[in-house]
C-alpha positions as a Markdown table, in Angstrom:
| # | Residue | x | y | z |
|---|---|---|---|---|
| 1 | Met | 0.0 | 0.0 | 0.0 |
| 2 | Met | 2.8 | 2.4 | 0.9 |
| 3 | Thr | 6.4 | 2.3 | -0.3 |
| 4 | Ile | 9.2 | 4.6 | 1.0 |
| 5 | Glu | 12.5 | 4.7 | -0.8 |
| 6 | Gln | 15.6 | 6.4 | 0.4 |
| 7 | Leu | 13.8 | 8.9 | 2.6 |
| 8 | Ser | 16.0 | 11.5 | 4.2 |
| 9 | Val | 15.0 | 14.3 | 6.5 |
| 10 | Arg | 17.3 | 17.2 | 7.5 |
| 11 | Tyr | 16.8 | 20.2 | 9.8 |
| 12 | Gly | 19.3 | 22.7 | 8.5 |
| 13 | Pro | 22.7 | 21.0 | 8.8 |
| 14 | Val | 21.4 | 18.2 | 11.0 |
| 15 | Thr | 20.5 | 14.9 | 9.5 |
| 16 | Ala | 17.5 | 13.3 | 11.3 |
| 17 | Val | 16.8 | 10.5 | 8.9 |
| 18 | Glu | 19.1 | 9.1 | 6.2 |
| 19 | Asp | 18.2 | 6.8 | 3.3 |
| 20 | Val | 15.4 | 4.9 | 5.0 |
| 21 | Ser | 13.4 | 2.5 | 2.9 |
| 22 | Phe | 10.5 | 0.2 | 3.8 |
| 23 | Ser | 7.0 | -0.7 | 2.7 |
| 24 | Val | 3.7 | -1.3 | 4.5 |
| 25 | Lys | 1.0 | -3.6 | 3.1 |
| 26 | Ser | -2.8 | -3.4 | 3.5 |
| 27 | Gly | -3.8 | -5.2 | 6.7 |
| 28 | Glu | -0.3 | -4.9 | 8.2 |
| 29 | Val | 1.0 | -3.0 | 11.2 |
| 30 | Leu | 4.7 | -2.0 | 10.7 |
| 31 | Ala | 6.4 | -0.6 | 13.8 |
| 32 | Leu | 9.3 | 1.8 | 14.0 |
| 33 | Ile | 11.0 | 1.5 | 17.3 |
| 34 | Gly | 14.1 | 3.2 | 18.7 |
| 35 | Ala | 15.2 | 5.5 | 21.4 |
| 36 | Asn | 14.0 | 9.1 | 21.7 |
| 37 | Gly | 15.6 | 11.1 | 18.9 |
| 38 | Ala | 16.1 | 8.0 | 16.7 |
| 39 | Gly | 14.1 | 9.6 | 13.8 |
| 40 | Lys | 10.7 | 7.9 | 14.2 |
| 41 | Ser | 8.6 | 11.1 | 14.2 |
| 42 | Ser | 10.7 | 12.7 | 11.5 |
| 43 | Ile | 9.9 | 9.8 | 9.2 |
| 44 | Leu | 6.2 | 10.3 | 9.7 |
| 45 | Lys | 6.4 | 14.0 | 9.2 |
| 46 | Gly | 8.5 | 13.5 | 6.1 |
| 47 | Ile | 6.0 | 11.1 | 4.6 |
| 48 | Leu | 3.2 | 13.7 | 5.2 |
| 49 | Gly | 5.3 | 16.6 | 3.9 |
| 50 | Leu | 5.4 | 18.4 | 7.2 |
| 51 | Val | 9.2 | 18.8 | 7.1 |
| 52 | Ser | 11.6 | 19.1 | 4.2 |
| 53 | Ala | 12.5 | 15.6 | 2.9 |
| 54 | Ser | 13.9 | 13.8 | -0.1 |
| 55 | Gly | 13.2 | 10.4 | -1.5 |
| 56 | Ala | 10.3 | 8.6 | -3.1 |
| 57 | Ile | 6.9 | 8.1 | -1.4 |
| 58 | Ser | 4.1 | 6.1 | -3.1 |
| 59 | Val | 0.7 | 5.1 | -1.8 |
| 60 | Ala | -1.5 | 2.8 | -3.8 |
| 61 | Gly | 0.7 | 3.5 | -6.8 |
| 62 | Ala | 0.5 | 7.3 | -6.6 |
| 63 | Gln | 3.7 | 9.3 | -6.1 |
| 64 | Leu | 3.3 | 11.8 | -3.2 |
| 65 | Glu | 6.7 | 13.4 | -2.8 |
| 66 | Ala | 5.8 | 16.5 | -5.0 |
| 67 | Met | 2.4 | 17.0 | -3.3 |
| 68 | Pro | 1.6 | 19.4 | -0.4 |
| 69 | Ser | 0.5 | 17.9 | 2.8 |
| 70 | Asn | -3.2 | 18.4 | 2.2 |
| 71 | Ala | -3.0 | 16.6 | -1.1 |
| 72 | Arg | -1.2 | 13.7 | 0.6 |
| 73 | Val | -4.0 | 13.4 | 3.1 |
| 74 | Ala | -6.5 | 13.4 | 0.2 |
| 75 | Ala | -4.4 | 10.7 | -1.5 |
| 76 | Gly | -4.9 | 8.4 | 1.5 |
| 77 | Val | -2.3 | 9.2 | 4.2 |
| 78 | Ala | -3.4 | 10.3 | 7.7 |
| 79 | Leu | -1.4 | 11.1 | 10.9 |
| 80 | Ser | -2.3 | 10.9 | 14.5 |
| 81 | Pro | 0.5 | 13.1 | 15.9 |
| 82 | Glu | 2.6 | 12.8 | 19.0 |
| 83 | Gly | 1.0 | 14.7 | 21.8 |
| 84 | Arg | -2.5 | 14.2 | 20.3 |
| 85 | His | -3.0 | 17.9 | 19.5 |
| 86 | Val | -6.8 | 17.8 | 19.7 |
| 87 | Phe | -8.6 | 21.2 | 19.5 |
| 88 | Pro | -9.3 | 21.6 | 23.3 |
| 89 | Gln | -12.1 | 24.2 | 23.1 |
| 90 | Met | -14.0 | 22.2 | 20.4 |
| 91 | Thr | -16.3 | 19.3 | 21.1 |
| 92 | Val | -15.5 | 15.7 | 20.2 |
| 93 | Thr | -17.9 | 15.9 | 17.3 |
| 94 | Glu | -16.3 | 19.2 | 16.0 |
| 95 | Asn | -12.9 | 17.7 | 16.2 |
| 96 | Leu | -14.0 | 14.7 | 14.1 |
| 97 | Glu | -15.6 | 17.1 | 11.6 |
| 98 | Leu | -12.3 | 18.8 | 11.1 |
| 99 | Gly | -10.7 | 15.5 | 10.2 |
| 100 | Tyr | -13.2 | 14.9 | 7.4 |
| 101 | Val | -11.5 | 16.0 | 4.2 |
| 102 | Gly | -11.6 | 14.9 | 0.6 |
| 103 | His | -15.1 | 13.4 | 0.6 |
| 104 | Gly | -18.6 | 14.5 | -0.1 |
| 105 | Met | -20.2 | 16.2 | 2.9 |
| 106 | Asn | -23.3 | 13.9 | 2.6 |
| 107 | Asp | -21.2 | 11.1 | 4.0 |
| 108 | Met | -19.8 | 12.9 | 7.0 |
| 109 | Glu | -22.5 | 11.8 | 9.4 |
| 110 | Asp | -21.9 | 8.2 | 8.4 |
| 111 | Ala | -18.2 | 8.6 | 9.0 |
| 112 | Ile | -18.8 | 10.1 | 12.5 |
| 113 | Ala | -21.2 | 7.2 | 13.3 |
| 114 | Asp | -18.5 | 4.8 | 12.2 |
| 115 | Met | -16.0 | 6.4 | 14.6 |
| 116 | Phe | -18.5 | 6.3 | 17.4 |
| 117 | Ala | -19.0 | 2.6 | 16.7 |
| 118 | Leu | -15.2 | 2.1 | 16.8 |
| 119 | Phe | -14.8 | 4.3 | 19.9 |
| 120 | Pro | -17.9 | 4.0 | 22.1 |
| 121 | Arg | -16.3 | 6.3 | 24.7 |
| 122 | Leu | -16.3 | 9.2 | 22.2 |
| 123 | Lys | -20.0 | 8.7 | 21.5 |
| 124 | Glu | -20.6 | 9.1 | 25.2 |
| 125 | Arg | -18.5 | 12.3 | 25.2 |
| 126 | His | -19.6 | 13.7 | 21.8 |
| 127 | Gln | -20.7 | 17.1 | 23.2 |
| 128 | Gln | -17.8 | 17.4 | 25.6 |
| 129 | Gln | -14.9 | 19.8 | 25.0 |
| 130 | Ala | -11.9 | 17.8 | 24.0 |
| 131 | Gly | -9.6 | 19.6 | 26.4 |
| 132 | Ser | -11.6 | 18.4 | 29.4 |
| 133 | Met | -11.2 | 14.7 | 28.6 |
| 134 | Ser | -8.6 | 12.3 | 29.9 |
| 135 | Gly | -5.4 | 11.6 | 28.1 |
| 136 | Gly | -6.6 | 8.2 | 26.9 |
| 137 | Glu | -9.8 | 9.7 | 25.6 |
| 138 | Gln | -7.9 | 12.5 | 23.8 |
| 139 | Gln | -5.7 | 9.8 | 22.2 |
| 140 | Met | -8.7 | 7.9 | 20.9 |
| 141 | Leu | -10.1 | 11.2 | 19.5 |
| 142 | Ala | -6.8 | 12.0 | 17.8 |
| 143 | Ile | -6.8 | 8.6 | 16.1 |
| 144 | Ala | -10.5 | 8.8 | 15.2 |
| 145 | Arg | -9.9 | 12.3 | 13.7 |
| 146 | Ala | -7.1 | 10.8 | 11.5 |
| 147 | Leu | -9.4 | 8.0 | 10.4 |
| 148 | Met | -12.2 | 10.5 | 9.5 |
| 149 | Ser | -10.3 | 11.2 | 6.2 |
| 150 | Lys | -10.8 | 7.5 | 5.2 |
| 151 | Pro | -7.1 | 6.9 | 4.7 |
| 152 | Lys | -5.4 | 3.9 | 3.1 |
| 153 | Val | -2.5 | 4.4 | 5.5 |
| 154 | Val | -2.8 | 5.7 | 9.0 |
| 155 | Met | 0.4 | 6.7 | 10.9 |
| 156 | Leu | 0.4 | 6.7 | 14.7 |
| 157 | Asp | 3.1 | 8.7 | 16.4 |
| 158 | Glu | 3.8 | 7.6 | 20.0 |
| 159 | Pro | 0.2 | 6.7 | 20.7 |
| 160 | Thr | 0.9 | 5.2 | 24.2 |
| 161 | Leu | 2.8 | 8.2 | 25.5 |
| 162 | Gly | 1.7 | 8.9 | 29.1 |
| 163 | Leu | -1.2 | 6.4 | 29.0 |
| 164 | Ala | -2.1 | 3.9 | 31.7 |
| 165 | Pro | -1.5 | 0.2 | 30.9 |
| 166 | Ile | -5.2 | -0.6 | 30.5 |
| 167 | Ile | -5.5 | 2.1 | 27.8 |
| 168 | Val | -2.4 | 0.7 | 26.1 |
| 169 | Glu | -4.2 | -2.7 | 25.9 |
| 170 | Gln | -7.2 | -1.0 | 24.3 |
| 171 | Leu | -4.8 | 0.5 | 21.7 |
| 172 | Ile | -3.4 | -2.9 | 20.9 |
| 173 | Asp | -7.0 | -4.2 | 20.3 |
| 174 | Leu | -7.7 | -1.2 | 18.2 |
| 175 | Leu | -4.7 | -1.9 | 15.9 |
| 176 | Ala | -6.0 | -5.4 | 15.4 |
| 177 | Thr | -9.4 | -3.9 | 14.3 |
| 178 | Leu | -7.7 | -1.6 | 11.9 |
| 179 | Lys | -5.8 | -4.5 | 10.4 |
| 180 | Arg | -9.1 | -6.4 | 9.9 |
| 181 | Arg | -10.4 | -3.4 | 8.1 |
| 182 | Gly | -7.6 | -3.6 | 5.6 |
| 183 | Leu | -5.7 | -0.5 | 6.7 |
| 184 | Ala | -2.0 | -0.2 | 6.4 |
| 185 | Val | -0.7 | 1.1 | 9.8 |
| 186 | Leu | 2.7 | 2.7 | 10.4 |
| 187 | Leu | 3.3 | 2.8 | 14.2 |
| 188 | Ala | 6.2 | 4.9 | 15.6 |
| 189 | Glu | 6.5 | 3.9 | 19.2 |
| 190 | Gln | 9.1 | 4.2 | 22.0 |
| 191 | Asn | 7.3 | 1.5 | 24.0 |
| 192 | Ala | 9.0 | -1.3 | 22.2 |
| 193 | Glu | 7.2 | -4.0 | 24.2 |
| 194 | Met | 3.8 | -2.7 | 23.0 |
| 195 | Ala | 5.1 | -2.2 | 19.4 |
| 196 | Leu | 6.4 | -5.7 | 19.1 |
| 197 | Gln | 3.2 | -7.1 | 20.5 |
| 198 | Ala | 0.9 | -5.1 | 18.3 |
| 199 | Ser | 2.8 | -5.2 | 15.0 |
| 200 | Asp | 3.5 | -7.7 | 12.2 |
| 201 | Asn | 6.9 | -6.4 | 11.2 |
| 202 | Val | 9.3 | -3.9 | 12.8 |
| 203 | Arg | 12.2 | -1.7 | 11.8 |
| 204 | Val | 14.7 | -0.6 | 14.5 |
| 205 | Leu | 16.0 | 2.9 | 14.1 |
| 206 | Asp | 19.2 | 4.4 | 15.5 |
| 207 | Met | 20.5 | 7.8 | 14.7 |
| 208 | Gly | 18.2 | 8.2 | 11.7 |
| 209 | Arg | 19.0 | 4.8 | 10.1 |
| 210 | Ile | 17.4 | 1.4 | 10.0 |
| 211 | Ile | 19.7 | -1.0 | 11.8 |
| 212 | Arg | 17.5 | -4.0 | 12.1 |
| 213 | Gly | 14.3 | -5.3 | 10.6 |
| 214 | Gly | 12.1 | -8.4 | 10.4 |
| 215 | Gln | 9.0 | -10.0 | 11.7 |
| 216 | Ser | 8.0 | -8.7 | 15.1 |
| 217 | Arg | 7.8 | -12.2 | 16.8 |
| 218 | Asp | 11.4 | -12.9 | 15.7 |
| 219 | Leu | 12.8 | -9.7 | 17.0 |
| 220 | Ala | 10.8 | -10.0 | 20.2 |
| 221 | Ala | 12.7 | -13.3 | 20.8 |
| 222 | Asp | 16.1 | -11.8 | 19.9 |
| 223 | Pro | 18.4 | -11.5 | 22.9 |
| 224 | Gly | 20.0 | -8.3 | 21.6 |
| 225 | Ile | 16.6 | -6.6 | 21.1 |
| 226 | Arg | 15.3 | -7.8 | 24.4 |
| 227 | Ala | 18.4 | -6.4 | 26.2 |
| 228 | Ser | 18.4 | -3.1 | 24.3 |
| 229 | Tyr | 14.7 | -2.3 | 24.1 |
| 230 | Leu | 12.8 | -4.5 | 26.5 |
| 231 | Gly | 15.2 | -4.3 | 29.5 |
| 232 | Met | 15.5 | -8.1 | 29.7 |
């Protein structure tokens, strides 16, 4: 569904990501793991065109690298950003409406109803201001807002940051649901244990480069990965 070839991201003279290549299939969760500053978020921002990047980016056969960010969203890429960044003074429903782009307005109510079915807690809170909700509820809203654009690929940046273990388990269940729906999911996550549990394949990043890759179950059993990233 999405193929990345030789993606590089630089902030002035600083290289954050260098020559990273991978692909994500429909119905697959690919995890990017690594320490803080390894380049995970920069990859996601580079794919969406939020930072200056070089390399080739294709989604469902369409080349995205020359497109502005809004066109990339319309082409099928959505991002749930690190830190959630919901609109705090707006209601849950208003936040979802802002995520609905590139489709006929007649379908928006159906899209919102689908999100409420996927996230029942949001339905209960639909008239509540987003800023007054818990961290876990705001994270669900950020993901739902990304899904409102009906993406082919959804990118989740550090979704477990600051969340209680029970909410992390709910996120793992959500990823399984998104897979069943046929979405391609790119998960950038510092919580390596969660990422390895929830994903099919993984790429390990260090200093902006991929240093390891393979099936998640294999890397989870690797002594070097367990020592470096799982504290075992």
